[in-house]
C-alpha positions as a Markdown table, in Angstrom:
| # | Residue | x | y | z |
|---|---|---|---|---|
| 1 | Met | 47.5 | 266.3 | 87.1 |
| 2 | Lys | 46.7 | 262.6 | 87.1 |
| 3 | Ile | 45.5 | 261.0 | 90.4 |
| 4 | Val | 45.2 | 257.4 | 91.3 |
| 5 | Leu | 43.0 | 256.8 | 94.3 |
| 6 | Thr | 43.4 | 253.6 | 96.5 |
| 7 | His | 41.2 | 252.3 | 99.2 |
| 8 | Asp | 41.3 | 249.1 | 101.3 |
| 9 | Trp | 37.9 | 247.7 | 100.3 |
| 10 | Leu | 34.4 | 248.9 | 99.6 |
| 11 | Arg | 31.9 | 246.9 | 101.7 |
| 12 | Val | 29.6 | 249.2 | 103.5 |
| 13 | Asn | 28.9 | 253.0 | 103.4 |
| 14 | Ala | 30.8 | 253.9 | 106.6 |
| 15 | Gly | 33.2 | 256.6 | 107.7 |
| 16 | Ser | 36.1 | 255.8 | 105.4 |
| 17 | Glu | 33.7 | 255.6 | 102.4 |
| 18 | Lys | 32.4 | 259.0 | 103.2 |
| 19 | Val | 36.0 | 260.3 | 102.9 |
| 20 | Ile | 36.3 | 258.6 | 99.5 |
| 21 | Gln | 33.1 | 260.2 | 98.4 |
| 22 | Ser | 34.3 | 263.6 | 99.4 |
| 23 | Met | 37.8 | 263.1 | 97.8 |
| 24 | Val | 36.0 | 262.1 | 94.5 |
| 25 | Ser | 33.9 | 265.3 | 94.7 |
| 26 | Val | 37.1 | 267.4 | 95.0 |
| 27 | Phe | 39.4 | 265.6 | 92.5 |
| 28 | Gln | 36.9 | 263.9 | 90.1 |
| 29 | Ala | 38.2 | 265.5 | 87.0 |
| 30 | Glu | 41.8 | 264.4 | 87.7 |
| 31 | Ile | 41.2 | 260.8 | 89.0 |
| 32 | Val | 42.1 | 258.2 | 86.5 |
| 33 | Gly | 40.8 | 255.3 | 88.6 |
| 34 | Leu | 40.2 | 253.9 | 92.1 |
| 35 | Tyr | 42.0 | 250.6 | 93.1 |
| 36 | Thr | 40.6 | 248.5 | 95.9 |
| 37 | Leu | 40.6 | 244.8 | 96.9 |
| 38 | Phe | 36.9 | 244.4 | 96.3 |
| 39 | Asn | 33.8 | 246.4 | 95.8 |
| 40 | Lys | 30.5 | 245.1 | 97.2 |
| 41 | Leu | 28.7 | 248.3 | 97.8 |
| 42 | Pro | 25.0 | 248.3 | 97.0 |
| 43 | Val | 24.4 | 250.0 | 93.7 |
| 44 | Pro | 22.8 | 253.2 | 95.1 |
| 45 | Asp | 25.8 | 253.6 | 97.4 |
| 46 | Gln | 28.2 | 253.1 | 94.5 |
| 47 | Lys | 26.5 | 255.8 | 92.5 |
| 48 | Gln | 26.6 | 258.2 | 95.5 |
| 49 | Ile | 30.2 | 257.5 | 96.6 |
| 50 | Leu | 32.0 | 256.8 | 93.3 |
| 51 | Gln | 30.2 | 259.3 | 91.1 |
| 52 | Gly | 31.1 | 257.4 | 87.9 |
| 53 | Ile | 34.8 | 257.0 | 88.4 |
| 54 | Gln | 36.3 | 253.7 | 87.2 |
| 55 | Val | 36.9 | 251.1 | 89.9 |
| 56 | His | 39.5 | 248.3 | 89.6 |
| 57 | Thr | 39.4 | 245.3 | 92.0 |
| 58 | Ser | 41.5 | 242.2 | 92.7 |
| 59 | Phe | 40.5 | 238.6 | 92.2 |
| 60 | Leu | 38.9 | 238.8 | 95.7 |
| 61 | Gln | 35.9 | 240.4 | 93.9 |
| 62 | Trp | 35.0 | 237.0 | 92.6 |
| 63 | Ile | 35.2 | 235.0 | 95.8 |
| 64 | Pro | 31.7 | 234.1 | 97.0 |
| 65 | Ser | 30.7 | 235.7 | 100.3 |
| 66 | Ile | 33.8 | 237.9 | 100.3 |
| 67 | Thr | 32.1 | 240.5 | 102.5 |
| 68 | Asn | 32.0 | 237.9 | 105.3 |
| 69 | Ala | 35.2 | 236.0 | 104.5 |
| 70 | Tyr | 37.6 | 238.9 | 103.9 |
| 71 | Lys | 38.7 | 239.2 | 107.6 |
| 72 | Phe | 40.1 | 235.7 | 107.4 |
| 73 | Leu | 42.1 | 236.6 | 104.2 |
| 74 | Met | 44.1 | 239.5 | 105.8 |
| 75 | Pro | 47.4 | 237.6 | 105.6 |
| 76 | Val | 47.2 | 237.6 | 101.8 |
| 77 | Phe | 46.2 | 241.3 | 101.4 |
| 78 | Pro | 49.8 | 242.6 | 101.5 |
| 79 | Trp | 50.8 | 240.2 | 98.7 |
| 80 | Ile | 47.8 | 241.3 | 96.5 |
| 81 | Val | 48.5 | 245.1 | 96.8 |
| 82 | Gly | 52.2 | 244.5 | 96.4 |
| 83 | His | 51.6 | 242.7 | 93.1 |
| 84 | Thr | 49.0 | 245.1 | 91.7 |
| 85 | Gln | 50.4 | 247.4 | 89.0 |
| 86 | Leu | 49.0 | 250.8 | 89.1 |
| 87 | Pro | 48.9 | 253.2 | 86.1 |
| 88 | Asp | 51.2 | 256.2 | 85.8 |
| 89 | Ala | 50.1 | 259.1 | 87.8 |
| 90 | Asp | 51.4 | 262.3 | 89.3 |
| 91 | Leu | 49.7 | 261.6 | 92.7 |
| 92 | Tyr | 48.8 | 258.4 | 94.4 |
| 93 | Leu | 46.2 | 259.3 | 97.1 |
| 94 | Ser | 45.5 | 256.4 | 99.5 |
| 95 | Ser | 42.6 | 256.2 | 101.9 |
| 96 | Ser | 43.9 | 253.6 | 104.3 |
| 97 | His | 42.9 | 251.8 | 107.5 |
| 98 | Ala | 44.6 | 248.6 | 106.5 |
| 99 | Val | 46.7 | 248.0 | 103.3 |
| 100 | Ala | 45.7 | 250.7 | 100.8 |
| 101 | Lys | 48.9 | 252.6 | 101.4 |
| 102 | Gly | 50.9 | 249.5 | 100.3 |
| 103 | Tyr | 50.1 | 249.8 | 96.6 |
| 104 | Arg | 53.3 | 250.7 | 94.7 |
| 105 | Lys | 53.6 | 254.2 | 93.3 |
| 106 | Arg | 55.6 | 255.0 | 90.2 |
| 107 | Lys | 59.0 | 256.5 | 90.5 |
| 108 | Gly | 59.0 | 260.3 | 90.5 |
| 109 | Ser | 55.4 | 260.6 | 91.7 |
| 110 | Val | 54.0 | 261.6 | 95.1 |
| 111 | His | 52.1 | 259.4 | 97.6 |
| 112 | Ile | 49.8 | 261.1 | 100.1 |
| 113 | Cys | 48.1 | 258.8 | 102.6 |
| 114 | Tyr | 44.9 | 259.8 | 104.4 |
| 115 | Cys | 45.3 | 257.4 | 107.4 |
| 116 | His | 42.1 | 256.6 | 109.2 |
| 117 | Thr | 44.2 | 254.5 | 111.5 |
| 118 | Pro | 47.3 | 252.2 | 111.5 |
| 119 | Met | 46.0 | 248.7 | 111.5 |
| 120 | Arg | 44.2 | 248.5 | 114.9 |
| 121 | Tyr | 44.4 | 244.7 | 115.1 |
| 122 | Ala | 48.1 | 244.7 | 114.4 |
| 123 | Trp | 49.2 | 247.6 | 116.6 |
| 124 | Tyr | 47.6 | 249.6 | 119.4 |
| 125 | Leu | 44.4 | 247.6 | 119.8 |
| 126 | Lys | 45.9 | 244.2 | 119.2 |
| 127 | Glu | 45.0 | 242.8 | 122.7 |
| 128 | Asp | 41.4 | 244.0 | 122.2 |
| 129 | Tyr | 41.1 | 241.9 | 119.1 |
| 130 | Leu | 42.8 | 238.8 | 120.6 |
| 131 | Ile | 40.4 | 238.6 | 123.6 |
| 132 | Gly | 38.9 | 235.2 | 123.8 |
| 133 | Met | 41.8 | 233.5 | 121.9 |
| 134 | His | 43.9 | 230.9 | 123.7 |
| 135 | Gly | 46.6 | 228.3 | 123.0 |
| 136 | Leu | 47.5 | 227.5 | 119.5 |
| 137 | Lys | 44.9 | 229.8 | 117.9 |
| 138 | Lys | 46.3 | 232.8 | 119.8 |
| 139 | Trp | 49.9 | 231.7 | 118.9 |
| 140 | Ile | 49.0 | 231.5 | 115.2 |
| 141 | Ala | 47.3 | 234.9 | 115.3 |
| 142 | Asn | 50.4 | 236.5 | 117.0 |
| 143 | Gln | 52.6 | 235.0 | 114.2 |
| 144 | Ile | 50.4 | 236.5 | 111.5 |
| 145 | Ile | 50.2 | 239.8 | 113.3 |
| 146 | Gln | 54.0 | 240.0 | 113.6 |
| 147 | Arg | 54.4 | 239.5 | 109.8 |
| 148 | Ile | 51.8 | 242.0 | 109.0 |
| 149 | Arg | 53.5 | 244.5 | 111.3 |
| 150 | Gln | 56.8 | 244.1 | 109.6 |
| 151 | Trp | 55.2 | 244.6 | 106.2 |
| 152 | Asp | 53.1 | 247.5 | 107.3 |
| 153 | Phe | 56.1 | 249.4 | 108.9 |
| 154 | Glu | 58.3 | 248.8 | 105.8 |
| 155 | Asn | 55.6 | 250.0 | 103.4 |
| 156 | Ser | 54.8 | 253.1 | 105.4 |
| 157 | Lys | 58.2 | 254.4 | 104.3 |
| 158 | Gln | 57.0 | 254.8 | 100.7 |
| 159 | Val | 54.4 | 257.3 | 101.8 |
| 160 | Asp | 55.6 | 260.8 | 101.2 |
| 161 | Tyr | 53.1 | 262.6 | 103.4 |
| 162 | Phe | 50.6 | 261.3 | 106.0 |
| 163 | Ile | 47.3 | 262.9 | 106.9 |
| 164 | Ala | 45.7 | 261.8 | 110.2 |
| 165 | Asn | 42.0 | 261.9 | 110.7 |
| 166 | Ser | 42.4 | 263.1 | 114.3 |
| 167 | Ile | 45.0 | 264.1 | 116.8 |
| 168 | His | 44.6 | 260.7 | 118.4 |
| 169 | Ile | 45.6 | 259.0 | 115.1 |
| 170 | Gln | 48.3 | 261.6 | 114.5 |
| 171 | Gln | 49.9 | 260.3 | 117.7 |
| 172 | Gln | 49.4 | 256.6 | 116.7 |
| 173 | Ile | 51.1 | 257.3 | 113.3 |
| 174 | Leu | 54.0 | 258.8 | 115.2 |
| 175 | Asn | 54.2 | 255.8 | 117.6 |
| 176 | Thr | 53.7 | 253.2 | 114.9 |
| 177 | Tyr | 55.5 | 254.5 | 111.9 |
| 178 | Gln | 57.8 | 257.2 | 113.4 |
| 179 | Arg | 56.2 | 259.6 | 111.0 |
| 180 | Val | 54.8 | 263.1 | 111.5 |
| 181 | Ala | 51.3 | 263.6 | 110.1 |
| 182 | Asp | 49.0 | 266.7 | 109.5 |
| 183 | Val | 45.5 | 266.5 | 110.9 |
| 184 | Ile | 42.5 | 266.9 | 108.6 |
| 185 | Tyr | 39.2 | 265.8 | 110.3 |
| 186 | Pro | 37.0 | 263.6 | 108.1 |
| 187 | Pro | 33.9 | 265.1 | 106.4 |
| 188 | Val | 30.6 | 265.1 | 108.3 |
| 189 | Gln | 27.5 | 265.7 | 106.2 |
| 190 | Thr | 26.2 | 268.5 | 108.4 |
| 191 | Asp | 24.0 | 269.7 | 105.5 |
| 192 | Lys | 22.2 | 266.3 | 105.6 |
| 193 | Phe | 22.2 | 265.6 | 109.4 |
| 194 | Leu | 20.1 | 268.6 | 110.2 |
| 195 | Leu | 18.7 | 270.1 | 113.4 |
| 196 | Asn | 15.0 | 269.2 | 114.2 |
| 197 | Ser | 13.2 | 272.0 | 116.0 |
| 198 | His | 10.4 | 269.7 | 117.3 |
| 199 | Pro | 10.3 | 268.4 | 120.9 |
| 200 | Arg | 12.5 | 265.4 | 121.6 |
| 201 | Gln | 11.2 | 262.0 | 122.6 |
| 202 | Ser | 12.3 | 260.1 | 125.7 |
| 203 | Phe | 14.3 | 257.2 | 124.0 |
| 204 | Tyr | 18.0 | 256.7 | 123.7 |
| 205 | Leu | 19.5 | 255.7 | 120.4 |
| 206 | Ala | 22.5 | 253.3 | 119.8 |
| 207 | Pro | 23.3 | 253.3 | 116.1 |
| 208 | Gly | 26.2 | 251.4 | 114.5 |
| 209 | Arg | 27.5 | 248.1 | 113.1 |
| 210 | Phe | 26.9 | 245.1 | 115.3 |
| 211 | Val | 30.6 | 244.0 | 115.5 |
| 212 | Ser | 32.5 | 243.2 | 118.6 |
| 213 | Phe | 34.5 | 246.4 | 119.0 |
| 214 | Lys | 31.4 | 248.6 | 118.7 |
| 215 | Lys | 30.3 | 247.1 | 122.1 |
| 216 | Ile | 26.6 | 247.0 | 121.3 |
| 217 | Asp | 26.3 | 244.2 | 123.9 |
| 218 | Leu | 27.6 | 246.5 | 126.6 |
| 219 | Ile | 24.9 | 249.1 | 125.8 |
| 220 | Ile | 22.2 | 246.4 | 125.8 |
| 221 | Glu | 23.5 | 245.1 | 129.2 |
| 222 | Ala | 23.3 | 248.6 | 130.7 |
| 223 | Phe | 19.8 | 249.3 | 129.5 |
| 224 | Lys | 18.6 | 245.8 | 130.7 |
| 225 | Arg | 19.5 | 247.2 | 134.2 |
| 226 | Arg | 17.4 | 250.3 | 133.6 |
| 227 | Pro | 14.1 | 248.8 | 132.4 |
| 228 | Gln | 12.4 | 252.2 | 132.9 |
| 229 | Leu | 14.5 | 253.7 | 130.1 |
| 230 | Lys | 13.8 | 253.0 | 126.4 |
| 231 | Leu | 16.6 | 252.2 | 124.0 |
| 232 | Val | 16.4 | 251.9 | 120.2 |
| 233 | Leu | 19.1 | 250.0 | 118.3 |
| 234 | Ile | 19.8 | 250.6 | 114.6 |
| 235 | Gly | 22.3 | 248.4 | 112.7 |
| 236 | Asp | 23.3 | 244.8 | 112.1 |
| 237 | Gly | 26.5 | 242.8 | 111.6 |
| 238 | Tyr | 28.4 | 239.8 | 112.8 |
| 239 | Asp | 27.2 | 240.1 | 116.4 |
| 240 | Ser | 23.5 | 240.3 | 115.5 |
| 241 | Asp | 22.7 | 236.8 | 116.7 |
| 242 | Lys | 24.5 | 237.4 | 120.0 |
| 243 | Cys | 22.6 | 240.7 | 120.6 |
| 244 | Lys | 19.3 | 239.1 | 119.6 |
| 245 | Lys | 19.7 | 236.5 | 122.3 |
| 246 | Met | 20.4 | 239.3 | 124.9 |
| 247 | Leu | 17.2 | 241.1 | 123.9 |
| 248 | Ala | 14.9 | 238.3 | 125.2 |
| 249 | Asn | 12.4 | 239.6 | 127.7 |
| 250 | Thr | 13.6 | 243.2 | 127.3 |
| 251 | Pro | 10.5 | 245.2 | 126.3 |
| 252 | Asn | 12.4 | 248.5 | 126.9 |
| 253 | Ile | 14.8 | 247.8 | 124.0 |
| 254 | Ile | 13.7 | 247.9 | 120.4 |
| 255 | Trp | 16.0 | 246.7 | 117.5 |
| 256 | Leu | 15.2 | 248.1 | 114.1 |
| 257 | Gly | 18.0 | 246.4 | 112.1 |
| 258 | Tyr | 19.7 | 248.2 | 109.3 |
| 259 | Gln | 18.1 | 251.5 | 108.3 |
| 260 | His | 18.9 | 253.9 | 105.4 |
| 261 | Asp | 20.4 | 257.3 | 106.4 |
| 262 | Asp | 17.1 | 259.0 | 105.9 |
| 263 | Glu | 15.5 | 256.8 | 108.6 |
| 264 | Leu | 18.6 | 257.0 | 110.8 |
| 265 | Ile | 18.5 | 260.8 | 110.7 |
| 266 | Leu | 14.8 | 260.8 | 111.8 |
| 267 | Tyr | 15.6 | 258.7 | 114.8 |
| 268 | Met | 18.7 | 260.8 | 115.7 |
| 269 | Gln | 16.6 | 264.0 | 115.5 |
| 270 | Gln | 14.1 | 262.7 | 118.0 |
| 271 | Ala | 16.3 | 260.9 | 120.5 |
| 272 | Lys | 17.1 | 262.1 | 124.0 |
| 273 | Ala | 20.7 | 261.1 | 123.4 |
| 274 | Cys | 22.8 | 258.8 | 121.3 |
| 275 | Val | 25.1 | 256.2 | 122.9 |
| 276 | Phe | 28.6 | 255.2 | 121.6 |
| 277 | Ala | 30.6 | 252.6 | 123.6 |
| 278 | Ser | 33.4 | 251.8 | 121.2 |
| 279 | Lys | 37.0 | 253.0 | 120.9 |
| 280 | Glu | 36.8 | 255.3 | 118.0 |
| 281 | Asp | 39.7 | 256.9 | 116.0 |
| 282 | Phe | 37.4 | 259.7 | 115.1 |
| 283 | Gly | 33.8 | 258.5 | 115.4 |
| 284 | Ile | 32.0 | 260.1 | 112.5 |
| 285 | Met | 28.5 | 258.9 | 113.6 |
| 286 | Cys | 29.0 | 260.6 | 117.0 |
| 287 | Val | 29.5 | 263.9 | 115.2 |
| 288 | Glu | 26.5 | 263.2 | 112.9 |
| 289 | Ala | 24.4 | 262.8 | 116.0 |
| 290 | Gln | 25.6 | 266.1 | 117.3 |
| 291 | Ser | 24.9 | 267.7 | 113.9 |
| 292 | Thr | 21.2 | 266.9 | 114.4 |
| 293 | Gly | 21.4 | 268.7 | 117.8 |
| 294 | Thr | 21.3 | 265.5 | 119.8 |
| 295 | Pro | 23.6 | 265.1 | 122.8 |
| 296 | Val | 25.8 | 262.0 | 123.0 |
| 297 | Ile | 27.1 | 259.6 | 125.7 |
| 298 | Ala | 30.5 | 258.4 | 124.6 |
| 299 | Leu | 33.5 | 256.5 | 125.8 |
| 300 | Arg | 36.3 | 258.9 | 126.8 |
| 301 | Tyr | 38.7 | 257.7 | 124.2 |
| 302 | Gly | 40.3 | 258.7 | 120.9 |
| 303 | Gly | 38.3 | 261.0 | 118.6 |
| 304 | His | 35.4 | 261.4 | 121.0 |
| 305 | Ile | 37.6 | 263.5 | 123.2 |
| 306 | Glu | 38.2 | 265.9 | 120.3 |
| 307 | Thr | 34.6 | 266.1 | 119.1 |
| 308 | Val | 32.5 | 266.1 | 122.3 |
| 309 | Ile | 32.4 | 268.9 | 124.8 |
| 310 | Glu | 31.7 | 267.4 | 128.2 |
| 311 | Gly | 28.6 | 268.8 | 129.9 |
| 312 | Glu | 27.6 | 270.8 | 126.8 |
| 313 | Thr | 27.3 | 268.4 | 123.9 |
| 314 | Gly | 27.5 | 265.1 | 125.8 |
| 315 | Tyr | 28.7 | 263.1 | 128.7 |
| 316 | Phe | 31.7 | 260.7 | 128.9 |
| 317 | Phe | 32.2 | 257.4 | 130.6 |
| 318 | Asp | 35.6 | 256.1 | 131.4 |
| 319 | His | 35.5 | 252.3 | 131.1 |
| 320 | Gln | 33.9 | 249.8 | 128.7 |
| 321 | Asp | 31.6 | 248.2 | 131.3 |
| 322 | Ala | 28.0 | 248.6 | 132.1 |
| 323 | Asp | 28.6 | 250.3 | 135.5 |
| 324 | Ser | 30.6 | 253.1 | 133.9 |
| 325 | Leu | 28.1 | 253.6 | 131.1 |
| 326 | Leu | 25.2 | 253.7 | 133.6 |
| 327 | Thr | 26.9 | 256.5 | 135.5 |
| 328 | Ala | 26.9 | 258.6 | 132.3 |
| 329 | Ile | 23.3 | 257.6 | 131.5 |
| 330 | Asp | 22.2 | 258.6 | 135.0 |
| 331 | Gln | 24.0 | 261.9 | 134.5 |
| 332 | Met | 22.0 | 262.5 | 131.3 |
| 333 | Glu | 18.8 | 261.7 | 133.2 |
| 334 | Ser | 19.5 | 264.1 | 136.1 |
| 335 | Ala | 20.9 | 266.9 | 133.9 |
| 336 | Pro | 19.6 | 266.5 | 130.3 |
| 337 | Leu | 21.5 | 268.5 | 127.6 |
| 338 | Thr | 18.9 | 270.4 | 125.7 |
| 339 | Asn | 20.6 | 273.3 | 124.0 |
| 340 | His | 20.3 | 271.6 | 120.6 |
| 341 | Ala | 21.3 | 274.5 | 118.5 |
| 342 | Ser | 24.6 | 274.8 | 120.5 |
| 343 | Ile | 25.2 | 271.0 | 120.1 |
| 344 | Arg | 24.8 | 271.3 | 116.3 |
| 345 | Ser | 27.1 | 274.3 | 116.2 |
| 346 | Asn | 29.9 | 272.2 | 117.7 |
| 347 | Ala | 29.5 | 269.7 | 114.9 |
| 348 | Leu | 29.8 | 272.3 | 112.2 |
| 349 | Arg | 33.6 | 272.4 | 112.9 |
| 350 | Phe | 33.8 | 269.1 | 111.0 |
| 351 | Ser | 31.6 | 269.9 | 108.0 |
| 352 | Glu | 32.3 | 268.4 | 104.6 |
| 353 | Ser | 33.0 | 271.8 | 103.1 |
| 354 | Ile | 35.9 | 272.4 | 105.5 |
| 355 | Phe | 37.3 | 268.9 | 104.8 |
| 356 | Gln | 37.2 | 269.6 | 101.0 |
| 357 | Gln | 38.9 | 273.0 | 101.4 |
| 358 | Glu | 41.7 | 271.5 | 103.6 |
| 359 | Ile | 42.4 | 268.4 | 101.5 |
| 360 | Lys | 42.5 | 270.4 | 98.3 |
| 361 | Ala | 44.9 | 273.0 | 99.8 |
| 362 | Phe | 47.1 | 270.2 | 101.3 |
| 363 | Val | 47.4 | 268.4 | 98.0 |
| 364 | Gln | 48.1 | 271.6 | 96.1 |
| 365 | Lys | 50.8 | 272.6 | 98.6 |
| 366 | Lys | 52.6 | 269.2 | 98.6 |
| 367 | Met | 52.5 | 268.9 | 94.8 |
| 368 | Gln | 54.0 | 272.4 | 94.5 |
| 369 | Asp | 56.7 | 271.4 | 97.0 |
| 370 | His | 57.4 | 268.3 | 94.9 |
| 371 | Val | 57.8 | 270.3 | 91.7 |
| 372 | Gln | 60.2 | 272.7 | 93.5 |
| 373 | Lys | 62.3 | 269.7 | 94.7 |
| 374 | Val | 62.5 | 268.3 | 91.2 |
| 375 | Leu | 63.6 | 271.6 | 89.8 |
């Protein structure tokens, strides 16, 4: 069987890239290539994720600073994938949170889409992304979004089978595309994010990209109002300058910038709790934290509801504001969650080995069904 793998873009080693890495591990011998808009992963991450498979990119690969400019080029992405000719294959396997499911398959083949989410900014989180826009700028954005929606809905029809990365996204696929999806949770490297038996320290940890929807500013604001509590931030991104300004005269908050996974794991293993304030479709880092035995404080939304057991592996807060978050922090202070082995046990439900078994079985079943239809 020949497989062509497609992915939106390769920019950072985040959750969707971990899915690609695991897919490559399962199907490496059958993959004839991976097609993506651009690949700007650091060389060590490329070796780890791609494992030697051939990667094909678009002309965007040669645009200077594409890793910063790509979000402004979203209107041209559908045109690019629609005019990219893929090689013959039996299976086109797309890993899509934007346009990767829009690559054209060859007649008689099968297209399985592992959907991380329908485009958030075009569909169910549109208003979150348009906050702060007014007048002509907002009008233009709405026109662009409407065109992208039309394209996205029409191209969803060429997908033969959808896989959702959570029950939350399963419902979004039904609402957005009127399609039924199976759920296969993404792979969490539980054999890498290990339990630490040493005593925990007193700091809270907020890891993640410094981008608006991650709400790092909200977490900073909350801990500025609890100066007796220590917070460690790990990550960087577009909002780094904004967050840096907020950190003036806040000795209880330390920002370490980007850290390699090895360093991140050490901090997770020592933290009193990890804090996640964003709306997550699954939230792989929230599960990674639990895999180290560390409890979490998470927004009661999306994938968090499926991966966190309230009062056992973490506490929820209901609104994206400092008051709501502080209520959960105060809960953690008054009733710390310290059964670290039990917290890790919860995370093992989402291990990479389970993902690989399920994705392999799903593909084999759908390909067998396809052969039976042809016969």
